[in-house]
CHARMM internal coordinates of N, CA and C (Angstrom, degrees):
IC EDIT
DIST 1 N 1 CA 1.5034
DIST 1 CA 1 C 1.5326
ANGL 1 N 1 CA 1 C 109.35
DIST 1 C 2 N 1.2616
ANGL 1 CA 1 C 2 N 114.69
DIHE 1 N 1 CA 1 C 2 N -61.29
DIST 2 N 2 CA 1.5158
ANGL 1 C 2 N 2 CA 123.86
DIHE 1 CA 1 C 2 N 2 CA -176.60
DIST 2 CA 2 C 1.4503
ANGL 2 N 2 CA 2 C 111.03
DIHE 1 C 2 N 2 CA 2 C -115.83
DIST 2 C 3 N 1.3724
ANGL 2 CA 2 C 3 N 115.76
DIHE 2 N 2 CA 2 C 3 N 146.14
DIST 3 N 3 CA 1.5453
ANGL 2 C 3 N 3 CA 116.09
DIHE 2 CA 2 C 3 N 3 CA 169.00
DIST 3 CA 3 C 1.5373
ANGL 3 N 3 CA 3 C 109.06
DIHE 2 C 3 N 3 CA 3 C -61.71
DIST 3 C 4 N 1.3724
ANGL 3 CA 3 C 4 N 114.66
DIHE 3 N 3 CA 3 C 4 N 159.94
DIST 4 N 4 CA 1.4930
ANGL 3 C 4 N 4 CA 119.31
DIHE 3 CA 3 C 4 N 4 CA -178.03
DIST 4 CA 4 C 1.4438
ANGL 4 N 4 CA 4 C 116.38
DIHE 3 C 4 N 4 CA 4 C -52.31
DIST 4 C 5 N 1.3207
ANGL 4 CA 4 C 5 N 117.77
DIHE 4 N 4 CA 4 C 5 N -36.28
DIST 5 N 5 CA 1.5041
ANGL 4 C 5 N 5 CA 121.11
DIHE 4 CA 4 C 5 N 5 CA -171.76
DIST 5 CA 5 C 1.5150
ANGL 5 N 5 CA 5 C 112.68
DIHE 4 C 5 N 5 CA 5 C -91.92
DIST 5 C 6 N 1.3044
ANGL 5 CA 5 C 6 N 118.51
DIHE 5 N 5 CA 5 C 6 N 0.94
DIST 6 N 6 CA 1.4986
ANGL 5 C 6 N 6 CA 117.40
DIHE 5 CA 5 C 6 N 6 CA -174.32
DIST 6 CA 6 C 1.5162
ANGL 6 N 6 CA 6 C 110.26
DIHE 5 C 6 N 6 CA 6 C -67.46
DIST 6 C 7 N 1.3609
ANGL 6 CA 6 C 7 N 118.53
DIHE 6 N 6 CA 6 C 7 N -32.12
DIST 7 N 7 CA 1.4700
ANGL 6 C 7 N 7 CA 122.01
DIHE 6 CA 6 C 7 N 7 CA 176.32
DIST 7 CA 7 C 1.4634
ANGL 7 N 7 CA 7 C 112.19
DIHE 6 C 7 N 7 CA 7 C -57.15
DIST 7 C 8 N 1.3632
ANGL 7 CA 7 C 8 N 118.07
DIHE 7 N 7 CA 7 C 8 N -47.78
DIST 8 N 8 CA 1.4083
ANGL 7 C 8 N 8 CA 128.72
DIHE 7 CA 7 C 8 N 8 CA -178.73
DIST 8 CA 8 C 1.5889
ANGL 8 N 8 CA 8 C 106.05
DIHE 7 C 8 N 8 CA 8 C -57.93
DIST 8 C 9 N 1.3222
ANGL 8 CA 8 C 9 N 113.63
DIHE 8 N 8 CA 8 C 9 N -50.99
DIST 9 N 9 CA 1.4556
ANGL 8 C 9 N 9 CA 119.06
DIHE 8 CA 8 C 9 N 9 CA -175.82
DIST 9 CA 9 C 1.5622
ANGL 9 N 9 CA 9 C 109.84
DIHE 8 C 9 N 9 CA 9 C -65.45
DIST 9 C 10 N 1.2872
ANGL 9 CA 9 C 10 N 118.97
DIHE 9 N 9 CA 9 C 10 N -35.37
DIST 10 N 10 CA 1.4277
ANGL 9 C 10 N 10 CA 122.27
DIHE 9 CA 9 C 10 N 10 CA 176.90
DIST 10 CA 10 C 1.5394
ANGL 10 N 10 CA 10 C 110.37
DIHE 9 C 10 N 10 CA 10 C -65.58
DIST 10 C 11 N 1.3018
ANGL 10 CA 10 C 11 N 116.10
DIHE 10 N 10 CA 10 C 11 N -46.27
DIST 11 N 11 CA 1.5060
ANGL 10 C 11 N 11 CA 122.84
DIHE 10 CA 10 C 11 N 11 CA -179.18
DIST 11 CA 11 C 1.6197
ANGL 11 N 11 CA 11 C 104.55
DIHE 10 C 11 N 11 CA 11 C -59.82
DIST 11 C 12 N 1.3441
ANGL 11 CA 11 C 12 N 118.54
DIHE 11 N 11 CA 11 C 12 N -51.49
DIST 12 N 12 CA 1.4035
ANGL 11 C 12 N 12 CA 124.86
DIHE 11 CA 11 C 12 N 12 CA -176.86
DIST 12 CA 12 C 1.5460
ANGL 12 N 12 CA 12 C 106.88
DIHE 11 C 12 N 12 CA 12 C -57.54
DIST 12 C 13 N 1.3322
ANGL 12 CA 12 C 13 N 121.07
DIHE 12 N 12 CA 12 C 13 N -38.58
DIST 13 N 13 CA 1.4469
ANGL 12 C 13 N 13 CA 124.63
DIHE 12 CA 12 C 13 N 13 CA -179.61
DIST 13 CA 13 C 1.5094
ANGL 13 N 13 CA 13 C 108.65
DIHE 12 C 13 N 13 CA 13 C -71.54
DIST 13 C 14 N 1.3758
ANGL 13 CA 13 C 14 N 121.84
DIHE 13 N 13 CA 13 C 14 N -38.80
DIST 14 N 14 CA 1.4292
ANGL 13 C 14 N 14 CA 123.23
DIHE 13 CA 13 C 14 N 14 CA 173.79
DIST 14 CA 14 C 1.5302
ANGL 14 N 14 CA 14 C 111.28
DIHE 13 C 14 N 14 CA 14 C -60.92
DIST 14 C 15 N 1.2206
ANGL 14 CA 14 C 15 N 116.43
DIHE 14 N 14 CA 14 C 15 N -44.69
DIST 15 N 15 CA 1.5146
ANGL 14 C 15 N 15 CA 119.98
DIHE 14 CA 14 C 15 N 15 CA -176.41
DIST 15 CA 15 C 1.6136
ANGL 15 N 15 CA 15 C 106.16
DIHE 14 C 15 N 15 CA 15 C -66.04
DIST 15 C 16 N 1.2729
ANGL 15 CA 15 C 16 N 116.06
DIHE 15 N 15 CA 15 C 16 N -43.53
DIST 16 N 16 CA 1.4492
ANGL 15 C 16 N 16 CA 117.18
DIHE 15 CA 15 C 16 N 16 CA -178.84
DIST 16 CA 16 C 1.4715
ANGL 16 N 16 CA 16 C 109.40
DIHE 15 C 16 N 16 CA 16 C -63.90
DIST 16 C 17 N 1.3306
ANGL 16 CA 16 C 17 N 116.10
DIHE 16 N 16 CA 16 C 17 N -45.55
DIST 17 N 17 CA 1.4277
ANGL 16 C 17 N 17 CA 121.41
DIHE 16 CA 16 C 17 N 17 CA 179.56
DIST 17 CA 17 C 1.5789
ANGL 17 N 17 CA 17 C 112.78
DIHE 16 C 17 N 17 CA 17 C -61.83
DIST 17 C 18 N 1.2884
ANGL 17 CA 17 C 18 N 119.67
DIHE 17 N 17 CA 17 C 18 N -40.65
DIST 18 N 18 CA 1.4039
ANGL 17 C 18 N 18 CA 125.58
DIHE 17 CA 17 C 18 N 18 CA 175.40
DIST 18 CA 18 C 1.5180
ANGL 18 N 18 CA 18 C 113.75
DIHE 17 C 18 N 18 CA 18 C -61.40
DIST 18 C 19 N 1.3015
ANGL 18 CA 18 C 19 N 112.35
DIHE 18 N 18 CA 18 C 19 N -45.03
DIST 19 N 19 CA 1.5197
ANGL 18 C 19 N 19 CA 117.02
DIHE 18 CA 18 C 19 N 19 CA 175.91
DIST 19 CA 19 C 1.4344
ANGL 19 N 19 CA 19 C 110.92
DIHE 18 C 19 N 19 CA 19 C -61.59
DIST 19 C 20 N 1.3431
ANGL 19 CA 19 C 20 N 116.69
DIHE 19 N 19 CA 19 C 20 N -49.03
DIST 20 N 20 CA 1.4714
ANGL 19 C 20 N 20 CA 120.14
DIHE 19 CA 19 C 20 N 20 CA 179.52
DIST 20 CA 20 C 1.5220
ANGL 20 N 20 CA 20 C 111.31
DIHE 19 C 20 N 20 CA 20 C -56.63
DIST 20 C 21 N 1.3459
ANGL 20 CA 20 C 21 N 117.43
DIHE 20 N 20 CA 20 C 21 N -43.97
DIST 21 N 21 CA 1.5033
ANGL 20 C 21 N 21 CA 117.84
DIHE 20 CA 20 C 21 N 21 CA 178.90
DIST 21 CA 21 C 1.5017
ANGL 21 N 21 CA 21 C 110.66
DIHE 20 C 21 N 21 CA 21 C -61.26
DIST 21 C 22 N 1.3906
ANGL 21 CA 21 C 22 N 116.15
DIHE 21 N 21 CA 21 C 22 N -40.75
DIST 22 N 22 CA 1.4308
ANGL 21 C 22 N 22 CA 120.29
DIHE 21 CA 21 C 22 N 22 CA 179.72
DIST 22 CA 22 C 1.4952
ANGL 22 N 22 CA 22 C 109.19
DIHE 21 C 22 N 22 CA 22 C -60.57
DIST 22 C 23 N 1.3263
ANGL 22 CA 22 C 23 N 118.04
DIHE 22 N 22 CA 22 C 23 N -44.94
DIST 23 N 23 CA 1.4181
ANGL 22 C 23 N 23 CA 122.66
DIHE 22 CA 22 C 23 N 23 CA -178.05
DIST 23 CA 23 C 1.5332
ANGL 23 N 23 CA 23 C 112.91
DIHE 22 C 23 N 23 CA 23 C -63.62
DIST 23 C 24 N 1.3473
ANGL 23 CA 23 C 24 N 114.34
DIHE 23 N 23 CA 23 C 24 N -38.49
DIST 24 N 24 CA 1.4986
ANGL 23 C 24 N 24 CA 121.02
DIHE 23 CA 23 C 24 N 24 CA -179.64
DIST 24 CA 24 C 1.5727
ANGL 24 N 24 CA 24 C 108.84
DIHE 23 C 24 N 24 CA 24 C -64.79
DIST 24 C 25 N 1.3562
ANGL 24 CA 24 C 25 N 112.54
DIHE 24 N 24 CA 24 C 25 N -47.13
DIST 25 N 25 CA 1.4803
ANGL 24 C 25 N 25 CA 115.80
DIHE 24 CA 24 C 25 N 25 CA 179.22
DIST 25 CA 25 C 1.5284
ANGL 25 N 25 CA 25 C 113.63
DIHE 24 C 25 N 25 CA 25 C -63.95
DIST 25 C 26 N 1.3127
ANGL 25 CA 25 C 26 N 116.39
DIHE 25 N 25 CA 25 C 26 N -36.79
DIST 26 N 26 CA 1.4804
ANGL 25 C 26 N 26 CA 119.11
DIHE 25 CA 25 C 26 N 26 CA 174.00
DIST 26 CA 26 C 1.4411
ANGL 26 N 26 CA 26 C 114.05
DIHE 25 C 26 N 26 CA 26 C -64.53
DIST 26 C 27 N 1.3612
ANGL 26 CA 26 C 27 N 115.93
DIHE 26 N 26 CA 26 C 27 N -40.05
DIST 27 N 27 CA 1.5415
ANGL 26 C 27 N 27 CA 119.26
DIHE 26 CA 26 C 27 N 27 CA 179.06
DIST 27 CA 27 C 1.5439
ANGL 27 N 27 CA 27 C 106.11
DIHE 26 C 27 N 27 CA 27 C -65.59
DIST 27 C 28 N 1.3748
ANGL 27 CA 27 C 28 N 116.77
DIHE 27 N 27 CA 27 C 28 N -47.47
DIST 28 N 28 CA 1.4810
ANGL 27 C 28 N 28 CA 117.46
DIHE 27 CA 27 C 28 N 28 CA -174.35
DIST 28 CA 28 C 1.5212
ANGL 28 N 28 CA 28 C 109.73
DIHE 27 C 28 N 28 CA 28 C -63.69
DIST 28 C 29 N 1.2910
ANGL 28 CA 28 C 29 N 117.93
DIHE 28 N 28 CA 28 C 29 N -40.81
DIST 29 N 29 CA 1.5218
ANGL 28 C 29 N 29 CA 112.88
DIHE 28 CA 28 C 29 N 29 CA 177.68
DIST 29 CA 29 C 1.3974
ANGL 29 N 29 CA 29 C 117.55
DIHE 28 C 29 N 29 CA 29 C -68.51
DIST 29 C 30 N 1.3840
ANGL 29 CA 29 C 30 N 117.72
DIHE 29 N 29 CA 29 C 30 N -32.55
DIST 30 N 30 CA 1.4679
ANGL 29 C 30 N 30 CA 121.83
DIHE 29 CA 29 C 30 N 30 CA 171.56
DIST 30 CA 30 C 1.4789
ANGL 30 N 30 CA 30 C 110.98
DIHE 29 C 30 N 30 CA 30 C -62.09
DIST 30 C 31 N 1.3726
ANGL 30 CA 30 C 31 N 117.49
DIHE 30 N 30 CA 30 C 31 N -42.02
DIST 31 N 31 CA 1.3841
ANGL 30 C 31 N 31 CA 124.30
DIHE 30 CA 30 C 31 N 31 CA 177.43
DIST 31 CA 31 C 1.5766
ANGL 31 N 31 CA 31 C 113.07
DIHE 30 C 31 N 31 CA 31 C -55.93
DIST 31 C 32 N 1.2776
ANGL 31 CA 31 C 32 N 113.70
DIHE 31 N 31 CA 31 C 32 N -44.10
DIST 32 N 32 CA 1.4551
ANGL 31 C 32 N 32 CA 120.09
DIHE 31 CA 31 C 32 N 32 CA 176.99
DIST 32 CA 32 C 1.5402
ANGL 32 N 32 CA 32 C 113.08
DIHE 31 C 32 N 32 CA 32 C -67.54
DIST 32 C 33 N 1.3173
ANGL 32 CA 32 C 33 N 114.90
DIHE 32 N 32 CA 32 C 33 N -36.16
DIST 33 N 33 CA 1.4715
ANGL 32 C 33 N 33 CA 116.98
DIHE 32 CA 32 C 33 N 33 CA 175.00
DIST 33 CA 33 C 1.4384
ANGL 33 N 33 CA 33 C 113.05
DIHE 32 C 33 N 33 CA 33 C -65.08
DIST 33 C 34 N 1.3445
ANGL 33 CA 33 C 34 N 117.78
DIHE 33 N 33 CA 33 C 34 N -49.42
DIST 34 N 34 CA 1.4659
ANGL 33 C 34 N 34 CA 120.02
DIHE 33 CA 33 C 34 N 34 CA 179.95
DIST 34 CA 34 C 1.4702
ANGL 34 N 34 CA 34 C 120.07
DIHE 33 C 34 N 34 CA 34 C -77.66
DIST 34 C 35 N 1.3393
ANGL 34 CA 34 C 35 N 114.28
DIHE 34 N 34 CA 34 C 35 N -8.35
DIST 35 N 35 CA 1.4929
ANGL 34 C 35 N 35 CA 116.42
DIHE 34 CA 34 C 35 N 35 CA -176.05
DIST 35 CA 35 C 1.5947
ANGL 35 N 35 CA 35 C 112.32
DIHE 34 C 35 N 35 CA 35 C -71.95
END
COOR INIT
IC SEED 1 N 1 CA 1 C
IC BUILD
């Protein structure tokens, strides 16, 4: 079904996506504080 390394790529994508979401939430909360 998948090449052997697709699971690693998917996990790396999840980690990147999770960090990006955390960063966006952090920026949004700071924006509300400073607004």
